C-alpha positions as CSV (number, residue, x, y, z in Angstrom):
1,M,5.0,-12.2,-32.7
2,L,3.2,-12.3,-29.4
3,V,0.4,-14.4,-30.8
4,R,2.9,-16.7,-32.6
5,A,4.8,-17.2,-29.3
6,A,1.5,-17.7,-27.4
7,K,0.5,-20.5,-29.8
8,L,3.9,-22.2,-29.4
9,Y,3.6,-22.2,-25.7
10,E,0.1,-23.5,-25.9
11,D,1.2,-26.4,-28.1
12,K,3.9,-27.2,-25.6
13,G,1.3,-27.2,-22.7
14,E,2.8,-24.1,-21.1
15,I,-0.6,-22.5,-20.8
16,Q,0.3,-19.9,-18.1
17,K,2.8,-18.3,-20.5
18,A,0.4,-18.7,-23.4
19,A,-2.5,-17.0,-21.6
20,S,-0.3,-14.1,-20.5
21,L,0.9,-13.5,-24.1
22,Y,-2.6,-13.7,-25.6
23,K,-3.8,-11.2,-23.0
24,E,-0.9,-8.9,-23.7
25,A,-1.5,-9.0,-27.5
26,G,-5.2,-8.3,-27.0
27,V,-4.5,-5.3,-24.8
28,I,-2.0,-3.9,-27.3
29,L,-4.5,-4.3,-30.2
30,K,-7.2,-2.4,-28.3
31,E,-5.3,0.2,-26.3
32,R,-2.5,1.1,-28.7
33,L,-4.0,0.3,-32.1
34,N,-7.7,0.8,-31.4
35,L,-8.5,-2.6,-33.0
36,Y,-11.0,-3.9,-30.5
37,E,-12.6,-6.5,-32.8
38,Q,-9.3,-8.1,-33.6
39,A,-8.4,-8.1,-29.8
40,K,-11.6,-9.9,-28.7
41,P,-10.7,-13.5,-29.9
42,L,-7.2,-13.2,-28.3
43,M,-8.7,-12.0,-25.0
44,L,-11.3,-14.8,-25.1
45,R,-8.6,-17.4,-25.7
46,A,-6.6,-16.0,-22.7
47,A,-9.7,-16.2,-20.5
48,Y,-10.3,-19.9,-21.3
49,L,-6.6,-20.7,-20.7
50,Y,-6.8,-19.0,-17.3
51,I,-9.9,-21.1,-16.5
52,R,-7.9,-24.3,-17.4
53,I,-5.1,-23.0,-15.0
54,I,-7.7,-22.5,-12.2
55,E,-9.1,-26.0,-12.8
56,R,-5.7,-27.6,-12.5
57,E,-4.8,-25.6,-9.4
58,I,-8.0,-26.4,-7.5
59,D,-7.4,-30.1,-8.1
60,K,-4.0,-30.0,-6.4
61,N,-3.5,-31.2,-2.8
62,E,-1.9,-27.9,-1.9
63,V,-3.5,-25.0,-3.6
64,N,-1.3,-22.0,-4.4
65,L,-3.7,-19.2,-3.4
66,E,-1.6,-16.5,-5.0
67,R,-1.6,-18.3,-8.4
68,L,-5.3,-19.1,-8.1
69,T,-6.2,-15.5,-7.2
70,S,-4.1,-14.1,-10.1
71,S,-5.8,-16.4,-12.6
72,C,-9.3,-15.6,-11.3
73,L,-8.6,-11.9,-11.6
74,N,-7.4,-12.4,-15.1
75,V,-10.6,-14.2,-16.1
76,I,-12.8,-11.4,-14.6
77,E,-10.6,-8.8,-16.3
78,A,-10.9,-10.6,-19.7
79,F,-14.7,-10.8,-19.6
80,T,-14.9,-7.2,-18.5
81,F,-12.7,-6.3,-21.4
82,L,-15.0,-8.2,-23.7
83,G,-18.2,-6.7,-22.2
84,D,-19.5,-10.3,-21.7
85,S,-21.7,-9.8,-18.6
86,R,-23.2,-13.3,-18.8
87,N,-19.8,-15.0,-18.4
88,L,-18.6,-12.3,-16.0
89,K,-21.5,-13.2,-13.6
90,K,-21.2,-16.9,-14.2
91,Y,-17.5,-17.1,-13.3
92,A,-17.8,-14.5,-10.5
93,R,-20.4,-16.8,-8.9
94,E,-18.2,-19.9,-9.4
95,F,-15.2,-18.2,-8.0
96,A,-17.2,-16.9,-5.0
97,K,-18.4,-20.4,-4.1
98,M,-15.0,-21.9,-4.7
99,Y,-13.3,-19.5,-2.3
100,E,-16.1,-19.8,0.3
101,D,-15.5,-23.6,0.3
102,L,-11.7,-23.1,0.5
103,G,-12.1,-20.7,3.4
104,A,-14.3,-23.2,5.3
105,N,-11.7,-26.0,4.7
106,Y,-8.8,-23.8,5.8
107,E,-10.6,-22.6,8.9
108,E,-11.5,-26.2,9.9
109,A,-7.8,-27.2,9.4
110,G,-6.8,-24.2,11.6
111,E,-5.0,-22.5,8.7
112,I,-6.4,-19.1,9.6
113,E,-4.2,-16.9,7.4
114,S,-5.2,-18.9,4.3
115,A,-8.9,-18.9,5.5
116,I,-8.8,-15.1,5.6
117,V,-7.3,-14.9,2.1
118,A,-10.0,-17.3,0.7
119,Y,-12.9,-15.6,2.5
120,E,-11.8,-12.2,1.5
121,S,-11.7,-13.3,-2.2
122,A,-15.2,-14.8,-1.8
123,Y,-16.3,-11.5,-0.3
124,R,-14.9,-9.7,-3.3
125,Y,-16.8,-11.8,-5.9
126,Y,-20.1,-11.8,-3.9
127,D,-19.7,-8.0,-3.8
128,L,-19.1,-7.9,-7.6
129,L,-22.4,-9.9,-7.9
130,N,-24.2,-7.6,-5.4
131,D,-25.3,-10.8,-3.6
132,K,-26.2,-9.2,-0.3
133,E,-27.2,-12.4,1.6
134,S,-23.9,-14.2,0.7
135,L,-21.9,-11.1,1.3
136,E,-23.3,-10.8,4.9
137,K,-22.6,-14.5,5.5
138,I,-18.9,-14.2,4.5
139,A,-18.6,-10.9,6.4
140,G,-19.9,-12.6,9.5
141,R,-17.2,-15.3,9.3
142,L,-14.5,-12.6,8.9
143,V,-15.9,-10.6,11.8
144,E,-15.5,-13.7,14.0
145,I,-12.0,-14.5,12.8
146,F,-10.7,-10.9,13.1
147,G,-12.4,-10.5,16.5
148,N,-10.4,-13.5,17.8
149,I,-7.2,-12.0,16.3
150,A,-7.9,-8.7,18.0
151,E,-8.4,-10.4,21.4
152,E,-5.1,-12.3,21.1
153,A,-3.2,-9.2,20.0
154,I,-4.5,-7.2,22.9
155,A,-3.6,-9.9,25.4
156,E,0.0,-9.9,23.9
157,E,0.1,-6.1,23.7
158,R,0.6,-6.2,19.9
159,Y,-1.2,-2.9,19.4
160,E,-0.6,-2.5,15.6
161,D,-2.0,-6.0,15.0
162,S,-5.0,-5.3,17.3
163,G,-5.6,-1.9,15.5
164,E,-5.5,-3.7,12.1
165,A,-7.9,-6.4,13.4
166,F,-10.4,-3.8,14.8
167,E,-10.2,-2.0,11.4
168,K,-11.0,-5.3,9.7
169,V,-13.9,-6.1,12.0
170,A,-15.3,-2.6,11.4
171,N,-15.0,-3.1,7.7
172,Y,-17.0,-6.3,7.6
173,I,-19.5,-5.0,10.3
174,K,-20.4,-2.1,7.9
175,T,-21.4,-4.7,5.3
176,I,-24.1,-6.0,7.8
177,F,-25.1,-2.8,9.6
178,G,-23.9,0.0,7.4
179,Y,-22.0,3.2,8.2
180,E,-23.4,3.5,11.7
181,E,-22.5,3.6,15.4
182,R,-21.0,0.0,15.6
183,Y,-18.7,0.7,12.6
184,R,-17.6,4.1,14.0
185,E,-16.9,2.6,17.5
186,L,-14.7,-0.1,16.1
187,M,-12.8,2.4,13.9
188,E,-12.4,4.5,17.1
189,N,-10.9,1.5,18.8
190,A,-8.6,0.9,15.9
191,G,-7.4,4.5,16.1
192,K,-6.6,4.2,19.9
193,H,-4.6,1.0,19.3
194,Y,-2.6,2.5,16.5
195,E,-1.9,5.5,18.8
196,K,-0.6,3.1,21.5
197,A,1.6,1.3,19.0
198,S,3.0,4.7,17.8
199,K,3.9,5.6,21.3
200,L,5.8,2.4,21.8
201,A,7.6,3.0,18.5
202,Y,8.5,6.6,19.6
203,A,9.9,5.2,22.9
204,E,12.2,3.0,20.9
205,G,13.3,5.9,18.8
206,D,11.7,4.4,15.6
207,L,10.3,7.5,14.1
208,E,9.8,5.9,10.7
209,T,7.3,3.4,12.2
210,M,5.8,6.0,14.6
211,T,4.7,8.3,11.7
212,R,3.4,5.4,9.7
213,L,1.2,4.3,12.7
214,L,0.1,7.8,13.4
215,L,-1.2,8.1,9.8
216,K,-3.2,4.9,10.3
217,A,-4.6,6.4,13.5
218,Q,-5.5,9.6,11.8
219,Y,-7.5,7.8,9.1
220,A,-9.1,5.4,11.6
221,Y,-10.4,8.4,13.6
222,L,-11.4,10.1,10.4
223,L,-13.6,7.2,9.4
224,A,-14.9,7.0,13.0
225,R,-15.9,10.7,12.4
226,N,-14.0,11.8,15.4
227,F,-12.8,14.8,13.5
228,N,-11.2,16.6,16.4
229,R,-8.9,13.7,17.2
230,A,-8.1,13.0,13.5
231,N,-7.3,16.7,12.9
232,L,-5.1,16.9,16.1
233,I,-3.1,13.9,15.1
234,G,-2.9,15.1,11.5
235,V,-1.5,18.5,12.5
236,N,1.1,17.0,14.8
237,L,1.9,14.3,12.2
238,I,2.6,16.9,9.5
239,K,5.2,18.6,11.7
240,M,6.8,15.3,12.6
241,L,6.9,14.1,8.9
242,N,8.5,17.4,7.8
243,Q,11.2,16.9,10.4
244,V,11.7,13.2,9.6
245,I,11.9,13.9,5.8
246,E,14.5,16.6,6.4
247,N,16.6,14.2,8.6
248,Y,16.5,11.5,6.0
249,R,17.6,13.9,3.3
250,R,20.5,15.1,5.4
251,S,21.6,11.6,6.2
252,G,21.3,10.5,2.6
253,R,18.4,8.0,3.1
254,F,16.7,9.0,-0.1
255,E,15.1,5.6,-0.6
256,V,12.7,6.4,2.3
257,V,12.1,10.0,1.4
258,G,9.5,9.3,-1.3
259,D,7.3,7.1,1.0
260,K,7.4,9.7,3.8
261,L,6.5,12.4,1.3
262,L,3.5,10.3,0.3
263,E,2.6,9.9,4.0
264,L,2.8,13.7,4.2
265,A,0.4,14.1,1.3
266,E,-2.0,11.5,2.8
267,A,-1.9,13.4,6.2
268,L,-2.7,16.7,4.4
269,I,-5.6,15.1,2.5
270,G,-7.0,13.9,5.9
271,L,-7.1,17.5,6.9
272,G,-8.7,18.6,3.7
273,K,-5.6,20.5,2.5
274,F,-5.6,19.3,-1.1
275,E,-3.5,22.0,-2.6
276,N,-0.6,21.4,-0.1
277,A,-1.1,17.6,-0.4
278,M,-0.6,17.7,-4.2
279,K,2.7,19.6,-3.7
280,A,3.9,16.8,-1.4
281,Y,2.6,14.2,-3.8
282,T,4.5,15.7,-6.7
283,E,7.7,15.5,-4.7
284,A,6.9,11.9,-3.7
285,L,6.6,10.9,-7.4
286,E,9.8,12.7,-8.3
287,E,11.7,10.9,-5.5
288,T,10.3,7.5,-6.5
289,E,10.3,7.9,-10.3
290,G,6.5,7.9,-10.4
291,R,5.9,4.6,-8.6
292,V,2.4,3.2,-9.5
293,D,1.6,2.0,-6.0
294,L,1.9,5.6,-4.7
295,R,-0.6,6.7,-7.3
296,A,-3.1,4.1,-6.0
297,R,-2.4,5.0,-2.4
298,I,-3.2,8.7,-2.8
299,R,-6.5,7.8,-4.4
300,V,-7.3,5.5,-1.5
301,A,-6.7,8.4,0.9
302,I,-9.0,10.7,-1.1
303,I,-11.8,8.1,-1.1
304,K,-11.4,7.6,2.7
305,Y,-11.6,11.4,3.2
306,L,-14.8,11.7,1.0
307,A,-16.4,8.6,2.6
308,A,-15.9,10.1,6.1
309,K,-17.0,13.5,5.1
310,D,-20.3,12.2,3.6
311,M,-20.7,9.1,5.7
312,S,-20.8,7.2,2.4
313,L,-21.3,3.5,2.6
314,E,-21.1,3.3,-1.2
315,L,-17.6,4.8,-1.1
316,L,-16.6,2.3,1.6
317,R,-17.8,-0.5,-0.7
318,V,-15.7,0.9,-3.5
319,L,-12.7,1.0,-1.1
320,D,-13.1,-2.7,-0.5
321,A,-12.7,-3.4,-4.2
322,V,-9.8,-1.0,-4.6
323,D,-8.0,-2.4,-1.6
324,F,-8.4,-6.0,-2.9
325,L,-6.9,-5.0,-6.3
326,I,-4.0,-3.2,-4.6
327,K,-3.4,-6.2,-2.4
328,H,-3.0,-8.3,-5.5
329,A,-0.8,-5.7,-7.3
330,K,-3.5,-4.8,-9.8
331,F,-2.6,-1.1,-9.4
332,L,-3.9,0.3,-12.7
333,D,-7.3,-1.4,-12.3
334,A,-7.4,0.0,-8.7
335,I,-6.6,3.5,-10.0
336,E,-9.3,3.3,-12.6
337,L,-11.9,2.1,-10.2
338,A,-11.0,4.7,-7.6
339,E,-11.1,7.5,-10.1
340,N,-14.6,6.5,-11.3
341,A,-15.8,6.7,-7.7
342,I,-14.1,10.1,-7.1
343,R,-15.7,11.5,-10.2
344,E,-19.2,10.8,-8.8
345,Y,-18.7,13.6,-6.3
346,E,-19.4,17.3,-6.8
347,E,-15.7,18.2,-6.4
348,G,-14.5,15.0,-8.0
349,E,-13.5,16.3,-11.4
350,E,-11.4,19.1,-9.8
351,I,-9.7,16.5,-7.6
352,I,-8.9,14.3,-10.6
353,K,-7.5,17.3,-12.5
354,A,-5.3,18.2,-9.5
355,L,-4.0,14.5,-9.4
356,Y,-3.3,14.5,-13.1
357,K,-1.4,17.8,-12.8
358,A,0.7,16.5,-10.0
359,E,1.4,13.3,-12.0
360,G,2.3,15.4,-15.1
361,I,-0.6,13.9,-17.1
362,S,-2.0,16.1,-19.9
363,L,-5.7,16.6,-19.8
364,K,-6.0,17.3,-23.5
């Protein structure tokens, strides 16, 4: 039925709907029925329809970056599914260059937000290709852009924005220089700015924002390897979060409880308290009916903790890819990629087992 519907949409020229249905049919054949060979032509058809969508989009006067990014990700996903490394590399290269050109055009036109989106997509595809020279070139552009954003935010005392900008500069600096002093100094600055922002939120009585910002500060200090500061913030944050969660429950604000329980789990992971973190995580899933974005976030926290602990540049690179997928709502792909990275570590299998147990997933 899905294939029949896809063909009808294709005949009518509604290729977005057709591509989506071909892809869905291919996934069902492989994942649910274990019929990989029958799935391949459907996924290949989906890939080429998404390529047509990309060609149409890029020819428009006003490019819809969200639609373009979604289609590009679907092409990469399809060729990964097919195990077609030749076409995977070919289109990753084409997409990288396309986004690099788009970024330059947006930057020249003063459309900085769109330039960032385009450059970050180019960065992702050059990273996929392991093209170090191009990756460093794009990282350099992003360092300059986010450096300017940080300066403007500091001048206007927008400390959360400046903290995020410092974190971004750090992230792209590490591409050029690695997990070294410059990266750690920038992450330290990010932590200080998040702390300033949290104090302003506290002064305004906004405890929800304050705890969210303190969690950002904790992880910024953690990645800066300022473990004393990260631990101090983490300990205080856990006390505050327990109080905030209890207050929300008493006042009936159950829609916020799940997110705050996830923050509690993240804060505990930052302290290396995995057993306690998994208890809070289980509660967070119960409160939110197992939201998939929380499952991705908890794995990001674990990767950050392991990266800081081992000064692992490789894990930070994985984190780039995971964050990119999360940003574009590809949560299941992000989860799979994060788990593969976590499993590489000595305690990785035990961590995955604890995650699955908290999520109620059978290991059999």
